[in-house]
N, C-alpha and C positions, 0 to 999 in steps of 0.2 A: 818902262823904259825906266832903270835903276841909275842912278848917278855914283861913281866911284867914289869913297869918302876920300881914297887919297889923292888921286888924277884930276877928278871930276865931271872924269870923262864918261857921256852916260852911253848905257847898250841895253836891249831885249838882252843881251848875254852875260848879265852880269846879275845874278841871283842878289834878291834883296837879302838874305838873310846874312849873305855875307859883306853885300855893300862892299864887296872890294873885288876892282877887275885882275886878271889873269901877271896881266904888266905888274901892277903891283905887288902881287904875291910872288911872285918869283923875285923881287927886285931886296922885300924883306922891310921894306917901311916899318915905323916903329907904330906909327900911324895904321897902319895897316894890323900887323901881327896884334893891337890891342885891340881894333874891331872883330878880328878873328875870334880871338877869346872869347869874347863876349858872346857872337854867336857859337859857340859849342856851350857854351854856360848855359845857353837859353836853351838848345836843345836838349842836355844834359836835368838840369833843375825841375823843369817839367815833369822827369821823371823821378825823382831826387835819387840821381845818382851822385857820386863825387866829378864835380868839374876837372880833376887831374889824379892822372892814378896818384894813392898816395903813399909817403914816403915815414910816415912814422920811427924814430928812433927805434921806439919801446914797442912798437906793432908788431904785430904777428905777420909772417912772412910766404910770401905764396911767390911762385916763379913758375910759375906754368907758362907766362908767355911772358912776350916785349915790356908789360907795364912792371913787371914784379914789385907790387903792389906790398907795401909794410903796413897792415891794417891797423889802427888804432881801436883800442876799446870800443866795443860797441858803435863800430865804423862798420865800411862796406869796402868792399875791392872795388875797380875801375868796372870790369864787370857786373857788378852787383850781385852777383852769386853767394859768393862769400864774406861771412863777418867774421867780428872777432868780438867772441862769447864769452866774460873771463878766462880770457886770455887764449882761448881754443880756438881754431879755424873753424868754420861751421858752412853747411853746405854739399855740393856736390861730391860724390866719390868715386873710386873705378868702380864703384856695385851700384851704384844709384845714383841717376838724375833729372835734371829740368831739364825733358823734350817731350816732344811729340812726332807720331810715328804714323805713315799711311801707305799703303802700296798706289803705285803708278803703273800704269801698263806701258809697257814700251814697245817699238821706240816713244821715250820722254824729252823734254823738251831740253836734259842737261847739257850744260855745258861744255861737254865735250864728244855730245850726241854725236857728229862729226866727224870722230875718228876711230870710237871707241867701239867694240864688239855689238854692241846690242844697238846697234845704229845702223853699222856696215858689214855687219858679221863678219871683221880683224879678226887674226886671231884662234879662226875655228880651223880643228875641233878645238884643240884644248882650250878655247877659254871662250867662245861661243857655241850656242847650239847648232846653229843654221851657219848659210854662207851670205843671208844678208839681214836683214834687221828682224829681230828678234819677236815677233810679233807672237801675239799667245805668252808672250810670256811677262813677268812683272818686275820691276825695280819696289826695294822697299827706303823708302826716304824718310831718314831720321833728321827734324829739324831739331836744334840745338838751340836753346834761350840761352840771351848771354851774348854778348861780343866783346872783344878789345877792339874793338875799333869804334869811332863817332862817327860814322859816316852822317854825311847832310844831306845825304840822295838816296838816304836807308830805303829797298824796294818792300822790307818784311820789316820797318820799324814797328808792327803794332806786338814782337815779342816783350818790347820793355813792359806791357802791362802785365805779364806772367814773370819776372822777374825773384818779384818775393815769396812767390808758389813754391809748397815744400817740395826738394826733389823726389821723385816718388817710382818713376820708370827704371826696375832691375834689369840687372843683365839680363836673367833668365826668363824675365816677362817679355825682352825686345827677342828674344832670340826665339817668344814661342811665332814670331810674327813670321815667320822663315818657312814654308813649306817650298815644296816641290816646281812649284812651279816660278819661283824667286829666283834672278839667277842674278840680279845684283843689289848691292846693297852702298847706297852716296848717305856719306854725312856731309850736314850744311847749315847752317842760322839763317839771324844772327852769325854765328860764329861756333864752329868745335872747339876752336883754341882753349878757350879756358875748362871743358871737360873734354879733354881732350883723353884720357886716363880709361872712363868709362869706352867710349869708342874701341879702344886699342884691347881692354879687355874683352868686350862682347867680340869685337872680328875673332879673335884670334878663337874663343869658344866657338864661334857658327862655323869656319872655317875648318874645327877638328871634327865637329858635327855629321860635316857636308864632305868629308874628306874622300874624294876619287870624285866626287861630283861640280860643278860647275857655278861656282859666288861669287865674283867679281867684287871686290872694296874697295872704295873710293872715299875719298874726304876734298871737298871744297872748302875753300879758306885764305884767307887772307895772311894768311903764311906767317905769323905771329908769333906761334907756339916754339918753345924752347928746342934748341937747335938736337938732343938729347931724344925728343919726341916724333920730332920729322924722322928721322933716322927709324925709327920705329914704325910709322906706319906707313914710308916709299918699300919696305920690305914687304909690309903687309901686302900691300898695292902692287907688291914686284911678283909675288909669287902668286899673288891671286888673279893673276889679270887686269886687276882694277887699275884706276889712277890719281894723282893727288893732281887739281885744276886749283893751280893757285890766281888769284885776284888780284892782279899787279894794279892799283887807283890811280897811282902815280909814277915816274922818276923822281923826278924832283922833290926832297923832301920839303923845303916847305910848303909845296902843294900838295904835299899829303898832309902835312899836317893843319893846310887849313881844311880839305875836304875832310878829314876822316880823323881828325882830333890829337891823332899819333903820328910816332915817327914811322918812318918804311925800312929802316936801316936792317931791323931783324929780318925783314921780308926780303929782302933782298939778298941779304947772305944768306939766310935760308933755299931761298929760288937759287942760288949758286950752291950750294950742297946737293942739293934735291939733283941735279941736274947728274951731277955723277951717276944717277942709277939709268940715265938714258938708254949709254948704253952697251948696259945689263939686258935690253928686251928694249925693242925696235917696235917691234907689233906685239900687240896693241901697243902705244906709246903708253909710256907712266907717268908722263910729265905732260900740262896742258898748261899754257897760259891762257888767260883774259885779260881785257881792260875797256871800261866800257866809259863808252863814249862821251862825256858830259859838256853840253855843248856852252864854250865861252870858258871851257878850262881845262879839259883835257884835250887838245891841239894835234897837227899833225905834228909838230916840233915835239912833243909829251911820249906821243905814239913812236917817232924816231929814233926817240932815245933808248925809248923802251927797249923795242924791238933790236936798237943794235946791244942792246944789255944781254937779251938773250940769245943774240946769234953768236955774240963773241962766246957764251956758251956751250952753246948746239944747234946752228943755222936748223937741226929738225925738230926743232921741240914745237911741239901747232901753235897758232897763236890764233887767238878769236878773237875782234874786235865787237863788243854789242851794243847795240844800239840804246839809248837812253828816253825812258818814259819819266814824266813828270811826277817826284814824290813827297814825302816828308817836308824837308824844312825848306828845299830847291824845287818845291811844286812851282814853283813861277816858272821857271825854265822851258823854251820848247822843246819837244823833244829832235833829237839827232838826226840831222838831215842827211837825204842820201850823197850829196856831194860830200859833207864833212866826212861819212864814211867810207867812199871810194876813196877820199883823199887821203885816207889814215891807212887803209887797204894800199895803196899805191908808195906810203913809209916806210910799212913794214915789209913788203917786199925789197926795195931799193937796201933796206940793210941788208938784205940776204936771206930774210928768212924763206925757208919752202915750204910749207903751209901754213897760209893764214884764210880765215875765213870772217866774211859779217855774219854776225848773228844778231838775230831780234831784228829784224828783219821788217816782222807786220807793225813796229815801229815806228821806222824811217819817216820822216815827213818833208817838209818842203825848203826848201834854201833859204837860209838865211844871212846877212852879211856881217863880217867881222867888225863890226864894227862899235 
């Protein structure tokens, strides 16, 4: 049971890492904001990462994501991947990246599995091998080290231990992992945003090599990339039968800052931009949204606000509500309760969304009170 540093209310749904309740985050009190900054400094200093995106007026500029770092001499960007060495930006390029890759048998536990060709056969025969789940085929999973956010609940936080590893995977090496049983590629992480040019170059080369064959290209992202890069990946996903999966952490910017350390303005703007591609290809869906139901923080109001935002763009956009499992700095919270998930599902449907799903159902736990 943790007490909110601002209002003193006690609850099992207040994470000790933040020490601030949802109400006080939304109100934006000075004491709450100071505690949130302390929480993210604790999570980042442990891995030698900058507390905030560097803005040195004489630093080297990187504009790949919303943070738009200006990195000082000898320093690193917010993502930890790029450094300023003698006035030059070093780190991953479009030709070489810091990543790991492996094959997953299809259908796999993809965020979009419930609406994509691999899991359902939708889009057959142009984008799917069979009219049902693609058993016998595989997905090339590409995990990009590094992230433009600092989520205190990160499920893949271990990548931070690999940030100083020298980028070593070339586009050609990754291309060698695509064989005749590979029917889709998914870029995730961390997040692909800080190394997006590499994934784009690989995707184009792989599609050219497999011209006339099924090879869906997908991205799973927090949506913080430069808008021009977003348009490039939306085009690739559209043509290949893949999709871009946006993880909408929150709608309220203050809550996004509390949970993820960075604004969500670019994410929401990019999602609106991406929604313009929905009408170009309805089946399989080219754009999918998801939200992690963090107990005590992502409540029915937050889901309702996100769902209304999505519905206002296009109510046919699929939306998945994901069960939360305790991890990283928020490991003291419980799993999402089934009652919480079902209430959020109802809120999303009430907002007018036509295709809503509850994912990670194996994580759903016992009920808890919002006390």
